N, C-alpha and C positions, 0 to 999 in steps of 0.2 A: 278768159274772163276772171276777174279778181274774185278770190274767195277769202272770207274772213274767218279766222280761227279764234274761237272764244275759249276762255279758261274753263275747262270741263269740270264736272262734278267728279271728284276723285274718291268720294265716299267718306265714311266715318264722321259725317256731320261737318266736314271742312267747308267753310264758306268763302275763304279768301286765301291769298298767298302773297309772298313778297318776292319780287324778282331779284335773285341773288346775282345772277350774271347772264347776260345775253351771249350766246355762242355764235350768233349771226348778226349781220348788220344790213341795213337797207341796201338793196342792190345785189346781195348775194344770191347765188343759185342754190337751191336746196332740193334734196331728194325726200321721198316718202320715208318716214321714220327717222330722219336725221334729227338729232337733238337741237332744238331751238334755244332753250334756256334752262337754267337751273332755278327752280322755284321752291322757296321755303314755305311749307305749311306749318301748322302748329304741331305736326307730328314728325315730319322728316323733310329732308331736302330731296325733291324729286326732279328727274330729268323729263322735260316736256318734249315729246317727239312731234315732228310735223306730220299732219294728216294728208298734206298735199305736196306735190312736186312743182317747182316753178321758181319765180324770182320774188324775193322779199321786197314788197312794195312799201310796207309801213310797219314799224314797231310802235305799238299803241301805249306803251308804258315805259318809263325809264328804269334803269337799275335802281334797286332799293325802293321802287314804287310798289304800292299795294294794288292788287287786282282782285276783284270779287268774282265768284263763279258766275259765268255768263257774260262777263265783260270781254271786249275784244283784246286779244293778245297780239296778233300779227295778221297782216293781210298779205296773201300770196297770189301772184298772177303771172302773166306772161312778160317776158323781157320787153322793155319799152312801154309797157302799159302804164297809164297814169290814173290816179284816183281823182274822183270828183272832189272839188274843193269843199271843205266843210263850211257850214254856215258861219257867218261872222259873229263872234261873241263879243259882247261888251265887256271891257275890262272890269274886273271886280274892284270894288272900293276897299282899299286897305285902311284899317284903322290902327294907328300907332299907339301902343300902350307903353307908358313910361313905368319902369320898375325902380320893390322889396328893398330902397334906402339902406339896405343892410349889407349889400355885397353882390358879387356876380352870381349869375345863375347858369346852369347847364340843363338843357332839355334833351332827354333821351327818348326816342320814339318807342312806344309800347308795341312791339312787333313779335312775330314768330312764337317761340316757346314761352317767352315771358308773358305775352298777351294771352296765350292759351292757358297757361298756369293760373293767371289772374282770373280768367273767366271760369275755369274749372273749380277753383277754390271758392269763388263767390256762389257758384251753383250749389256746391256741397253745403255751404253754410245756410243758404236760403231754403234748402229742402230738409236736410237731416237734423235730428236733435242730438247734438254732440255731447258726449260724456266721456271722460277719461279715467281709467282705472290703472293704478301703477303697483308693481310688486318687483321682486328680484329673485333670480335663481342663483344657486351655487354653481359657478362655471368651472369648478375644478375638474369634475369628471369629463366635461366637454373638452377642456384643454388637453387632458391626458389622451383622449381618443383622437383628437386632432393630430397630436404629435405622432401617435401610433400609425395613423392612416396616411400621413403626409408623404412618406416615401413612395407609397403605391401610386398616389395621385401625381407626384412629380415625374414618375416613370412614364406616365401617360401625357406629360406636358401640361398638367392641370395644376393651378394654384388653389389648393384646398383652404377654405376659410370657415369661420364659425357660421357664416350665413347659410351655407348649404345644410348644415346640421339643424339650424333653426327652422329652415323650410320643412325638413322631414318631421321634426317634432310638431310643428304647427299643423301639418296635414293630419297627424294622428289626433291632435286635440280637436280639429275641425270635424273629424269623423264622429267624435263623441258629442259635439255641440253644433248641430246642423244649422242653427239659426245664425251663426256667425259666418257661414258660407252661403249667404243669401242676399236677396235684394227685395225692395218693396215696390210692387207694381201699384202705383197710386191710382191709376185709371180703373183698375179692376178690384182695388182694395184687397190685394192678395200678397202674402209673403211667399216669394219664390225661392225654394230651397234647391241649391245646386248639388247635383250628385256627382260632380267631378271637381277636381282641385287644380285650378289654374292660378298660380301665385304671382302677382305683380311685384316687381322689385323697383322701387323708386331710385332713379339714377340722377345724380346731381350733375347738370351740365351748366356751362357758363351763364346761360340766361334763363334758367328755370329748372323744371323737373320733367323727365320723361319716364314713363313706367312700362317697360317691356315686360312680357308675361312668360313665365315658365309654365308651359302647358303640361297637364297630366303629371304633376309633380309626384303623386302617389305611386306612379308606375316606374319612376326613374331612380337610379342609385344616387347616393350622396355625391359621388365623384362626377357622375353625369350632370347633376344639377349644378355643381360648382363650375363645370366646363361651360354649361349653357349660360349661367349668369355672367361669367367672364366674357363670353362672346357677345351677348346681348348688350352688356354695359359698354363694351368697346364700340359697337355699332351706334348706340344711342349718343355717345359723346362725339362720334364722327358725323352724326346726322345721316347715317346710311341705313338705319334700322327700317325694316319692311313694315308697312302698315299692319300686316297680318300679325306681326309680333307684338302689337300694342292692343290687340283685341282679345276679348273673351276672359278677362280676369274675374276671379270670384272673391279674392281677398288680397290685400297688399301689405308689403313690409317696407318701412323706411328705415334704413340702417344708419342712424345718426351716430352710432358709436365709432365709426371710422374717423370721425372728426373729434368727438368728445361729448361730454355732457352727462348729467345725472338723470334728467327727466325732461319730458316734452309733452305737448298736447297736439298730436298730429291731426291733420284734417282728413276726414274720410275720403277715399277715392270713390266719390259718388258715381253710380248708385249702389256700390257695395255696402255691406252692413257694418264693416269694421276695418280698422287698419292697426298694425302693430309697429310701434317705434322701438327699435332695439338700441340701447344706449351703450356707453363705453364699458367694456370689461376691464375691471381694475381691482386692485387690492383694497378691501374695505373691512371695517370691524364688524364682526358678527358674534352673536352669543351662541356658543356651542356647548351643550351639556352644562349650562350654567356658568360658563367661563367666556370671557371676551377673547376672541381669536381673530386673526387676519385671514380672510378668505377672498379668492377671486370671485366676484359676483357680476351678474349680468342684469342691470335694471331693464324692466319691460314696461312699456306704457301702451295700453290698449284703448284706442278711441273707438266708440261704438255708437250706433244709431239707436237712441232710446225708444224710438217708435217701434223697433223690431225686437230688441232685447232689453232686459232690465239689469240693474246693477248687480244683483245676486247672481244672475247667469254669467255676467262678465267675471265675477270673482271666481266662480267655479271653473270657467274656461281657463283663466290664467293659472289657477291651481293645477289643473291637469297639464297645461303646457309646461309648467315648471317641473312637474313630475317626470315628463318625458325628457326634458333638457338635463335633469340631474341624473338620469339613468340612460344615457344615449346609446349604450351598447345594446339595449333592447329594441332600438328602432329598426325598422326594415331598411337597413343601410344599402342593401343590394337591389332595392326596388321590389315590386310585386310581380 
C-alpha cells in the first residue's frame, strides 16, 4: 500500500526547505533510512532519510523547489503499484507584464540562508530598540600576545586570531554587566539574565549569514576557542553545521574587520540584548601623553536593545571591554 512521506518538522522554527538534490528517482527501490534528498533549510543542508522501504512512486517537488513542513515529499509503495490520478486542475491564467524601459532585469529567488537572514533581520528591527555605541581599543598589547602564543597554537594545528582573545575579553566584560548577556521576555515582561556565556560568531557565507555558537566560552582556553571557531566557520560555509551548533547563543560578535571598515551599525541577533561588531585593526593616529602617535587600534561598535539597557550602561560596558583587551595577559587564557 502506498505511503506518503511529508516534509517533517525538524525543529528550530523551520517551516520550509528547498530541495537541493534528489538522490532517488521514480521507480527506484529504497530501503529504510536510505537518503532520499538533500534539503536546504535556513540553517543547514540536511539529508532526508526514507521512513519506508519500497518503490518510489512519486516525487512531489522538483529540484530547487520549495516544500513547507507537512507537504508531501515522496510517495513510496510496492513495485508496480500505481497512484490514483489527481483531480484535474484548470490551468492558471498567466498575465504578461511588460518591463523597467531602462534595461534588462535578473530575478534571483529569495531562498535558503538569504531568506532566513532577511526574515531574522526584519524580526530584530521590528522588536528591538536599536542603538549603537562606538569606541576603540589600543590593539598593541593584543598583537604582542598573539605573536607570543601563535607558535603554541600552530603546534596544535590551530590558527590563532584576534577573535579568540576578543571572545575571552567579552566574557569577562559580560560577567560585570549581566544585562548585556540577556534577553527580554515580552510575554512575561521580564528581563532574563543568562548565567552562562555562549558566544555566537557571525559567519559570512555566499548567500547570507550563519551564526554558530561557541558554548560555555568562559570555561575554554583561548586556543580551544580559536579551534572551535575555525571548525564551526568551516562547517557553516560548507552548510554541514549541526542545528545544535546554532542554538543557545547569549551574545553575538560580527567580525567585520577581516574585510575592513572603520565603523558599523550591526543588527542585534534577536532576542539577544546586544551584538558587537569588531572592525579592522590598523595603524591610526592617537594622542598619547599629549603627543600624536601612531598606534594599532581596534574599533568596536556595540549595538544594544535600548529596552533592556541604556546608553550609559553601554558606555561602561565598552570601557570595561577595552580595559580587558588592552591588558590581555590578565585574561583567563587557559579557561576556568
